[in-house]
C-alpha positions as CSV (number, residue, x, y, z in Angstrom):
1,I,6.5,-3.1,-60.8
2,A,7.3,0.5,-59.9
3,V,5.1,1.9,-57.2
4,K,5.2,4.8,-54.8
5,L,5.1,4.5,-51.1
6,M,1.9,5.2,-49.2
7,H,2.6,7.0,-45.9
8,L,0.3,7.1,-42.9
9,K,-0.4,10.4,-41.1
10,S,1.7,9.3,-38.2
11,S,5.4,10.2,-38.6
12,R,6.5,7.0,-37.1
13,K,4.1,4.6,-38.9
14,T,4.6,3.9,-42.6
15,I,3.6,1.1,-44.8
16,S,4.5,0.6,-48.4
17,L,2.9,-0.9,-51.4
18,I,5.9,-3.2,-51.6
19,S,4.5,-5.1,-48.6
20,A,1.1,-5.4,-50.2
21,L,2.6,-6.5,-53.6
22,S,4.9,-9.1,-51.9
23,F,2.1,-10.5,-49.9
24,C,-0.2,-10.7,-52.8
25,A,2.4,-12.3,-55.0
26,F,3.3,-15.0,-52.6
27,S,-0.1,-15.9,-51.0
28,S,-1.3,-19.4,-51.5
29,G,-4.0,-21.7,-50.1
30,P,-7.6,-20.9,-49.2
31,A,-8.4,-17.4,-48.1
32,R,-8.7,-16.8,-44.4
33,A,-9.8,-13.9,-42.4
34,G,-7.3,-11.1,-42.8
35,D,-5.6,-12.8,-45.8
36,V,-5.3,-11.3,-49.3
37,P,-8.5,-12.0,-51.2
38,A,-8.5,-15.3,-53.2
39,L,-9.5,-13.4,-56.4
40,I,-5.9,-12.3,-56.9
41,R,-4.8,-16.0,-57.3
42,T,-5.1,-16.3,-61.1
43,N,-3.0,-18.0,-63.8
44,D,-3.2,-14.9,-66.0
45,P,-0.1,-12.7,-65.2
46,A,-1.6,-9.6,-66.5
47,A,-4.8,-10.1,-64.6
48,K,-2.9,-10.9,-61.4
49,T,-0.7,-7.8,-61.7
50,S,-3.9,-5.6,-62.2
51,K,-5.6,-7.1,-59.2
52,I,-2.5,-6.9,-57.0
53,L,-2.2,-3.2,-57.8
54,A,-5.8,-2.6,-57.1
55,Y,-5.6,-4.4,-53.8
56,A,-2.3,-2.6,-52.9
57,Q,-3.9,0.8,-53.7
58,S,-6.9,0.1,-51.6
59,E,-7.2,0.9,-47.9
60,T,-6.8,-2.8,-46.8
61,P,-3.0,-2.7,-46.3
62,L,-3.4,0.4,-44.1
63,R,-5.2,-1.7,-41.5
64,G,-1.9,-3.2,-40.5
65,Q,-0.2,-6.5,-41.1
66,T,-1.2,-9.5,-39.0
67,I,1.2,-12.1,-37.9
68,E,-0.5,-14.7,-40.1
69,Q,0.1,-12.5,-43.1
70,A,3.7,-12.0,-42.1
71,E,4.1,-15.7,-41.8
72,I,3.0,-16.1,-45.4
73,L,5.5,-13.5,-46.5
74,A,8.3,-15.0,-44.5
75,L,7.7,-18.5,-45.8
76,S,7.8,-17.1,-49.3
77,T,11.0,-15.0,-49.0
78,D,13.1,-16.5,-46.2
79,P,16.4,-17.8,-47.7
80,T,16.5,-20.9,-45.5
81,I,13.0,-21.8,-46.7
82,R,14.0,-21.4,-50.3
83,E,17.1,-23.5,-49.6
84,A,15.0,-26.3,-48.1
85,H,12.6,-26.2,-51.1
86,W,15.5,-26.6,-53.6
87,Q,16.9,-29.4,-51.4
88,Q,13.6,-31.2,-51.9
89,Q,13.8,-30.6,-55.6
90,L,17.4,-32.0,-55.7
91,V,16.5,-35.1,-53.8
92,S,13.4,-35.7,-56.0
93,A,15.6,-35.5,-59.1
94,R,18.1,-37.9,-57.6
95,L,15.3,-40.4,-56.9
96,S,14.0,-40.1,-60.5
97,E,17.6,-40.7,-61.7
98,S,17.9,-43.8,-59.6
99,R,14.6,-45.2,-60.8
100,L,15.5,-44.6,-64.5
101,K,18.6,-46.7,-64.1
102,R,16.4,-49.7,-64.2
103,L,15.5,-49.0,-67.9
104,P,17.7,-50.1,-70.8
105,T,20.4,-47.8,-72.1
106,L,20.3,-47.1,-75.9
107,K,23.4,-46.2,-77.7
108,V,23.8,-45.1,-81.3
109,L,27.1,-45.0,-83.2
110,D,27.8,-43.9,-86.8
111,V,31.4,-44.3,-88.3
112,Y,32.7,-43.6,-91.8
113,A,36.2,-44.7,-92.8
114,Y,38.4,-45.1,-95.9
115,S,41.5,-47.3,-95.6
116,N,43.6,-50.0,-97.4
117,S,44.5,-51.8,-94.2
118,P,44.1,-55.6,-95.0
119,F,42.3,-56.2,-91.7
120,Y,40.0,-53.2,-92.3
121,V,39.3,-54.1,-95.9
122,F,38.6,-57.8,-95.3
123,G,36.4,-57.1,-92.2
124,S,34.5,-54.4,-94.1
125,L,33.8,-56.8,-97.0
126,L,32.6,-59.4,-94.6
127,Q,30.2,-56.9,-92.9
128,Q,28.9,-55.8,-96.3
129,N,28.5,-59.4,-97.5
130,K,30.7,-58.8,-100.5
131,I,33.4,-61.5,-100.1
132,K,34.0,-63.4,-103.4
133,Q,35.8,-66.6,-104.1
134,S,38.6,-64.7,-105.9
135,D,39.2,-62.6,-102.8
136,L,40.1,-65.7,-100.8
137,T,42.4,-67.2,-103.5
138,N,44.3,-64.1,-104.4
139,L,47.0,-63.7,-101.8
140,H,48.3,-60.5,-103.2
141,S,44.9,-58.8,-103.0
142,L,44.5,-60.1,-99.4
143,N,47.9,-58.7,-98.4
144,H,47.8,-55.6,-100.5
145,P,44.1,-54.7,-101.0
146,K,42.8,-51.6,-102.7
147,P,41.4,-49.0,-100.3
148,I,37.7,-49.0,-99.8
149,S,35.2,-46.9,-97.9
150,N,32.9,-48.3,-95.2
151,F,29.9,-46.8,-93.4
152,I,29.0,-48.5,-90.1
153,G,25.8,-47.5,-88.3
154,S,24.9,-49.3,-85.1
155,A,22.1,-49.0,-82.5
156,Y,22.1,-51.3,-79.4
157,F,20.7,-51.4,-75.9
158,V,22.0,-52.7,-72.6
159,L,19.4,-53.8,-70.0
160,P,20.5,-54.3,-66.4
161,I,18.9,-57.5,-65.2
162,F,20.5,-57.7,-61.8
163,N,23.2,-55.1,-60.8
164,Q,24.3,-56.4,-57.4
165,L,21.4,-54.6,-55.5
166,Q,23.0,-51.2,-56.4
167,T,19.8,-49.7,-58.0
168,S,17.3,-51.0,-55.5
169,T,19.4,-49.9,-52.5
170,Q,20.0,-46.5,-54.1
171,I,16.3,-46.0,-54.7
172,A,15.6,-46.9,-51.0
173,M,18.3,-44.5,-49.9
174,E,16.9,-41.6,-52.0
175,K,13.4,-42.3,-50.7
176,L,14.7,-42.0,-47.1
177,A,16.6,-38.8,-48.2
178,A,13.4,-37.3,-49.5
179,K,11.7,-38.0,-46.2
180,Q,14.7,-36.5,-44.4
181,V,14.5,-33.3,-46.5
182,S,10.8,-33.1,-45.8
183,R,11.3,-33.3,-42.1
184,Q,14.1,-30.7,-42.3
185,Q,11.7,-28.5,-44.2
186,D,9.2,-28.8,-41.4
187,R,11.9,-27.9,-38.8
188,T,13.2,-25.0,-40.9
189,A,9.6,-23.6,-41.2
190,Q,9.1,-24.0,-37.4
191,E,12.3,-22.2,-36.7
192,M,11.4,-19.4,-39.1
193,R,8.0,-19.0,-37.3
194,F,9.8,-18.8,-34.0
195,R,12.1,-16.0,-35.3
196,L,9.0,-14.3,-36.8
197,I,7.1,-14.4,-33.5
198,K,10.1,-12.9,-31.7
199,A,10.5,-10.2,-34.3
200,F,6.8,-9.4,-34.6
201,F,6.2,-9.0,-30.9
202,G,9.6,-7.5,-30.6
203,V,8.3,-4.6,-32.7
204,L,5.3,-4.3,-30.4
205,L,7.5,-4.4,-27.3
206,A,9.9,-1.8,-28.7
207,D,6.9,0.4,-29.6
208,S,5.5,0.0,-26.1
209,R,8.8,1.0,-24.6
210,M,8.9,4.0,-27.0
211,N,5.4,5.1,-25.8
212,T,6.4,4.6,-22.2
213,S,9.5,6.8,-22.7
214,I,7.3,9.5,-24.4
215,E,4.9,9.4,-21.5
216,S,7.8,9.6,-19.0
217,V,9.1,12.7,-20.7
218,K,5.7,14.3,-20.6
219,S,5.3,13.4,-17.0
220,A,8.8,14.7,-16.1
221,R,8.0,18.0,-17.9
222,A,4.8,18.3,-15.9
223,E,6.6,17.6,-12.7
224,L,9.3,20.1,-13.6
225,K,6.6,22.8,-14.1
226,R,5.0,21.8,-10.8
227,V,8.3,22.0,-9.0
228,S,9.2,25.3,-10.6
229,D,5.8,26.7,-9.4
230,L,6.6,25.5,-5.9
231,R,10.0,27.1,-6.0
232,D,8.4,30.4,-7.1
233,T,6.2,30.3,-4.1
234,G,9.1,29.5,-1.8
235,K,8.0,25.9,-0.9
236,V,11.1,24.2,-2.4
237,V,14.6,25.2,-3.2
238,E,16.4,25.7,-6.5
239,S,18.3,22.4,-6.2
240,D,14.9,20.6,-6.5
241,V,14.3,22.2,-9.9
242,L,17.8,21.3,-11.1
243,A,17.3,17.7,-9.9
244,M,14.0,17.5,-11.9
245,E,15.7,18.9,-15.0
246,L,18.3,16.2,-14.7
247,Q,15.5,13.6,-14.5
248,L,13.9,15.1,-17.6
249,A,17.2,14.9,-19.4
250,Q,17.6,11.2,-18.4
251,F,14.1,10.4,-19.7
252,K,14.9,12.1,-23.0
253,Q,18.0,9.9,-23.3
254,E,15.9,6.9,-22.7
255,E,13.4,8.1,-25.3
256,T,16.3,8.3,-27.9
257,A,17.5,4.9,-27.0
258,A,13.9,3.5,-27.3
259,E,13.6,5.0,-30.7
260,G,16.8,3.3,-31.8
261,A,15.7,0.0,-30.4
262,L,12.4,0.4,-32.3
263,N,14.3,1.0,-35.6
264,V,16.3,-2.2,-34.9
265,A,13.1,-4.1,-34.3
266,Y,11.7,-2.8,-37.6
267,A,14.9,-4.0,-39.4
268,E,14.7,-7.5,-37.8
269,F,11.0,-7.9,-38.8
270,N,11.5,-6.5,-42.3
271,S,14.4,-8.8,-43.0
272,L,12.2,-11.8,-42.3
273,I,9.4,-10.8,-44.6
274,G,11.6,-9.5,-47.4
275,N,11.0,-5.7,-47.0
276,P,13.7,-3.0,-47.0
277,I,15.1,-3.2,-43.5
278,T,14.8,0.6,-42.9
279,L,11.0,0.6,-43.7
280,P,8.8,1.3,-40.7
281,V,5.8,-1.1,-40.5
282,K,2.3,-1.1,-39.2
283,L,1.3,-4.2,-37.3
284,A,-2.3,-5.3,-36.6
285,G,-1.5,-6.8,-33.2
286,Q,-1.2,-6.0,-29.5
287,L,1.2,-7.2,-26.8
288,V,-1.5,-8.2,-24.3
289,D,-1.7,-10.4,-21.3
290,Q,-2.4,-13.9,-22.7
291,S,-2.4,-17.3,-21.1
292,W,-1.9,-20.7,-22.6
293,S,-2.5,-24.1,-21.1
294,V,0.1,-26.7,-21.7
295,E,0.4,-30.4,-20.9
296,Q,2.6,-31.9,-18.3
297,E,6.4,-31.7,-18.8
298,S,6.8,-35.5,-19.0
299,I,4.0,-35.7,-21.7
300,L,5.6,-33.0,-23.7
301,V,9.0,-34.8,-23.5
302,D,7.5,-38.0,-24.8
303,K,5.6,-36.2,-27.6
304,A,8.8,-34.4,-28.7
305,I,10.6,-37.7,-29.0
306,D,7.8,-39.0,-31.2
307,I,7.2,-36.0,-33.5
308,R,10.2,-33.7,-33.6
309,P,11.0,-33.3,-37.3
310,D,14.8,-33.0,-36.8
311,L,14.9,-36.1,-34.6
312,E,12.9,-38.0,-37.1
313,S,15.4,-36.9,-39.7
314,V,18.2,-38.4,-37.6
315,R,16.3,-41.7,-37.3
316,L,16.0,-41.8,-41.1
317,Q,19.7,-41.5,-41.4
318,I,20.0,-44.8,-39.6
319,G,17.9,-46.4,-42.3
320,R,20.1,-44.8,-45.0
321,E,23.2,-46.3,-43.4
322,H,21.6,-49.7,-43.3
323,Q,20.9,-49.5,-47.0
324,E,24.6,-48.6,-47.4
325,I,25.4,-52.0,-45.8
326,K,23.2,-53.8,-48.2
327,K,24.7,-51.9,-51.1
328,A,28.2,-52.9,-50.0
329,K,27.3,-56.6,-49.5
330,G,25.6,-56.6,-52.9
331,K,29.0,-56.3,-54.5
332,Y,29.6,-59.9,-53.7
333,L,26.7,-60.9,-56.0
334,P,26.9,-61.2,-59.9
335,N,26.2,-58.5,-62.3
336,V,23.7,-59.6,-65.0
337,K,23.0,-57.7,-68.2
338,A,21.2,-58.3,-71.5
339,F,22.1,-56.6,-74.7
340,G,20.9,-56.4,-78.3
341,G,21.3,-54.3,-81.4
342,T,21.7,-54.0,-85.1
343,I,24.6,-52.9,-87.3
344,L,24.4,-51.4,-90.8
345,S,27.6,-51.7,-92.9
346,G,28.2,-50.6,-96.5
347,Q,30.0,-48.1,-98.7
348,G,27.0,-45.8,-98.2
349,V,23.8,-45.4,-96.1
350,V,21.5,-46.5,-98.8
351,N,23.1,-49.8,-99.8
352,A,24.2,-50.8,-96.2
353,T,23.8,-54.4,-95.2
354,P,22.0,-55.0,-91.8
355,N,23.3,-57.4,-89.1
356,F,22.1,-58.0,-85.6
357,A,23.3,-59.4,-82.2
358,V,21.6,-60.3,-78.9
359,G,23.0,-61.8,-75.8
360,G,23.6,-61.7,-72.1
361,M,26.5,-61.2,-69.8
362,V,27.2,-62.3,-66.3
363,S,30.2,-61.0,-64.4
364,W,31.8,-61.1,-60.9
365,D,34.3,-58.7,-59.6
366,V,36.9,-60.0,-57.1
367,D,37.9,-57.0,-55.0
368,P,40.0,-57.7,-51.9
369,S,38.9,-54.4,-50.3
370,R,35.3,-55.3,-50.3
371,P,35.2,-56.6,-46.6
372,A,36.7,-53.2,-45.5
373,V,33.9,-51.4,-47.4
374,V,31.2,-53.5,-45.6
375,K,32.9,-52.8,-42.3
376,Q,32.9,-49.1,-42.9
377,A,29.2,-49.2,-43.7
378,K,28.5,-51.0,-40.5
379,A,30.5,-48.5,-38.5
380,N,28.6,-45.6,-40.1
381,E,25.3,-47.3,-39.1
382,Q,26.5,-47.4,-35.4
383,I,27.6,-43.8,-35.6
384,A,24.2,-42.8,-36.8
385,K,22.6,-44.7,-34.0
386,A,24.9,-43.0,-31.5
387,R,24.0,-39.6,-32.9
388,C,20.3,-40.5,-32.7
389,D,20.7,-41.3,-29.0
390,E,22.6,-38.0,-28.5
391,K,19.8,-36.1,-30.3
392,I,17.1,-37.7,-28.1
393,N,19.0,-36.6,-25.0
394,L,19.3,-33.1,-26.4
395,V,15.6,-32.9,-27.3
396,K,14.6,-34.0,-23.8
397,L,16.8,-31.3,-22.3
398,E,15.4,-28.6,-24.7
399,V,11.9,-29.5,-23.8
400,V,12.6,-29.4,-20.1
401,R,14.4,-26.1,-20.4
402,A,11.7,-24.5,-22.6
403,F,9.0,-25.8,-20.2
404,Q,10.6,-24.2,-17.2
405,Q,11.3,-21.0,-19.0
406,F,7.7,-20.7,-20.0
407,R,6.6,-21.4,-16.4
408,V,8.9,-18.8,-15.1
409,A,7.7,-16.3,-17.7
410,A,4.1,-16.9,-16.8
411,D,4.7,-16.4,-13.1
412,S,6.9,-13.3,-13.7
413,K,4.1,-11.7,-15.8
414,A,1.8,-11.8,-12.8
415,V,4.4,-10.4,-10.5
416,A,5.3,-7.6,-13.0
417,F,1.6,-6.7,-13.3
418,A,1.3,-6.3,-9.6
419,A,4.5,-4.2,-9.6
420,V,3.0,-1.7,-12.0
421,A,0.0,-1.1,-9.8
422,K,2.2,-0.7,-6.7
423,A,4.6,1.6,-8.5
424,K,1.8,3.8,-9.8
425,E,0.3,4.1,-6.3
426,N,3.7,4.8,-4.8
427,L,4.2,7.6,-7.3
428,R,0.9,9.1,-6.4
429,I,1.6,9.0,-2.7
430,V,5.2,10.4,-3.1
431,R,3.9,13.2,-5.3
432,N,1.3,14.3,-2.8
433,R,3.8,14.1,0.1
434,Y,6.3,16.2,-1.9
435,E,3.8,18.9,-2.6
436,V,3.2,19.4,1.1
437,G,6.9,19.2,2.0
438,L,6.9,15.8,3.6
439,T,9.5,14.2,1.3
440,T,12.4,15.2,-0.9
441,V,12.6,15.6,-4.7
442,T,15.0,12.6,-4.7
443,D,12.1,10.4,-3.5
444,L,9.9,11.8,-6.2
445,I,12.5,11.2,-8.9
446,Q,13.0,7.7,-7.7
447,A,9.2,7.0,-7.7
448,Q,9.0,8.2,-11.3
449,T,11.9,6.0,-12.3
450,L,10.4,3.0,-10.6
451,F,7.1,3.5,-12.3
452,A,8.7,3.7,-15.8
453,Q,10.8,0.6,-15.0
454,A,7.7,-1.3,-13.8
455,Q,5.8,-0.5,-17.0
456,N,8.7,-1.7,-19.1
457,G,9.2,-4.7,-16.9
458,Y,5.6,-5.7,-17.3
459,M,5.7,-5.4,-21.1
460,S,8.9,-7.4,-21.2
461,A,7.3,-10.1,-19.0
462,V,4.4,-10.3,-21.5
463,Y,6.8,-10.5,-24.4
464,D,8.8,-13.3,-22.6
465,N,5.5,-15.1,-22.1
466,Y,4.8,-15.1,-25.8
467,V,8.4,-16.1,-26.7
468,G,8.4,-18.7,-24.0
469,Y,5.2,-20.4,-25.3
470,A,6.6,-20.3,-28.9
471,N,9.9,-21.8,-27.7
472,L,8.0,-24.6,-25.9
473,L,6.0,-25.4,-29.1
474,L,9.3,-25.3,-31.1
475,S,11.0,-27.6,-28.7
476,V,8.2,-30.2,-28.9
477,G,7.9,-29.8,-32.7
478,Q,4.4,-28.3,-32.7
479,L,5.0,-24.8,-34.0
480,N,3.1,-25.5,-37.2
481,D,1.4,-22.1,-37.4
482,V,1.0,-18.8,-35.6
483,K,-2.8,-18.8,-35.0
484,S,-2.3,-19.1,-31.3
485,F,-0.5,-15.7,-31.3
486,E,-3.0,-13.8,-33.4
487,G,-4.4,-11.0,-31.3
């Protein structure tokens, strides 16, 4: 669908119909506050296209994209999510294949031949029920028969009765594989949400730093004018003006760097939701001071061991390796099959003579390498158990690390908030002292720099608090949605 971009009045804030169309196309589930209306979810493609365009052209997209809306887009477009989905489809197909192996196999064969081979002619006459007494007494005709034509049509089935536990163990393995893929899907989705949270609030952080840089430039210009006026009245010297001009130039450089960082943040966010990476976005969210209560560290560690999807996937691998042992041992058992079918034989299809055959077959294979195969399967099971123990230790460490990082981020946020207030008050005092000649321009410049750094430091601390909480949920295996981060 070809659409034009809709631009906001702000030169730095743009949102496209592409975002609205993508969101509408991939939305699923019941409608929630802030979601695309449920009315666009229709089975009629033409009606859906019409409703999507109507929604996209409305003012709704201009309100800004929430993190929950971004989550829906990311889940619909992220390559790792698509890969996990098709892995699930692949395992499901393999499971169906294994189950169908329990059914009989039907084979149909049609052959037409024309020959004077004694063996062929005599066998064909037998199949066609056309042997005469004279055919048996005439040795010349037996050894030198006239060529005849023969049509053979056969249809028969082979039913596995007991195939050395191969099918049953394969079905069990594929069921475990399906559970593994499901757990891996959960983990992939949680990791995607973590990347989305970092990218979403990374845009808000970069935008905040951009605003801080703009305000710093404005403030430096105002200070430059004030210092210039003081110079004109003879209260300060020319070097003070030059120093303030250098400070203004430095703030302009920081503004340029902040703009570049904001564009990079846009690109990171857009890459997650499937938008063109150079497209500026409008987000309906704020990077505000927010606190979350969490359980004790030991409780979170135990919970992670119980519910982490990737750890559960490793445990399921032990079960698959155990089935491999049963499969290898099953080769010692007999292979039992039943068969049956019918054969049509004649010089043509119409006058063919029917025959039938039914029976059973039992076979054993004596393979001297079989004990080694069983030994390999047992070794693989022990390797899977060792990897599971290793994963448990890694999960414990990840939870402890994430818990401590979140605790530090929460404490740092309070310290950073206090630093902003102190830096602001310090700037006010230094500015007043400078105006009456009680301090130097160097102190004024330093106070301005400290205030800008304190503002950026506080917003970084708030961002780290968001990311720290998301990382803690991810380490435990509970990052199942982004509702906790909706502003």
